[in-house]
N, C-alpha and C positions, 0 to 999 in steps of 0.2 A: 522333469527339468522344470524348475520353477523360475520365472523371469520376474524382475523386479521394476514395477512401474515407475517412471520419474516422479519426483517430488514435485508437486505443483508449486509455483511460485510466481509472483509478479515482478520479481526482480528483472531490471533492464540494465543492470551494471553501472548506474550512475547513484553511487552509494555515498552521498553527503546528506546530513541532516540540516534542515533549515532552522532559523531561530524559533520556531514552535516546535521543533523536535520531531518533524516529520522528514522522511527520506525524501529528496528531491526527485528520485526516479520511480518509486513505487509508492510513495505515500504512508509507509509502515512507520511506526515508531520504533526506537531503538530496542524497546523491550519485545514488540511484536517481531521484529527480524531476529532476536536473539533466540525466541521461543518457538520460531516456525517450524523447525524440524520435529518438535515435541507435539505440535498440533495435530489432530486427526485430519483426515481428507476432506470431512465435512466442516470442521472448523476453518480450514483453510479456503475451501469453496465459499463460505459464508464471508469470511474476510473479502475475497476477490469478487464476489458478485453483490454484496450489499455494503460493506464498511467502506472499501477503498473507493468504489464509485460515488459514495456519499460525500466522502472527503474531496474528492476532486470536483463535484459539482458546487460545494462550498467555496473551495479555493477561486474557481470561475466566477462565482457570484461576487466574491469578495474583490477580486481583481476588477470585474465590471463597475463595481461601485466606486472604486478608487478611479477609474478611467473617466466615468462619469462626472466625478467631482473635479477633476482636472480642467 
């Protein structure tokens, strides 16, 4: 008997795109969300371990710069 492993996903169920085109919940683009199931596990892990944390860091840095200017 073969059991399927769950699909890796950063989705947290907050599915709206911000003005820059990133999901407010997971920081993926609409194209990345649409193509998620066709990605390999390695591609998904790369997104979750490298790409998405880098996006989150950029957002935090941008927000802190805006707060500093205010």
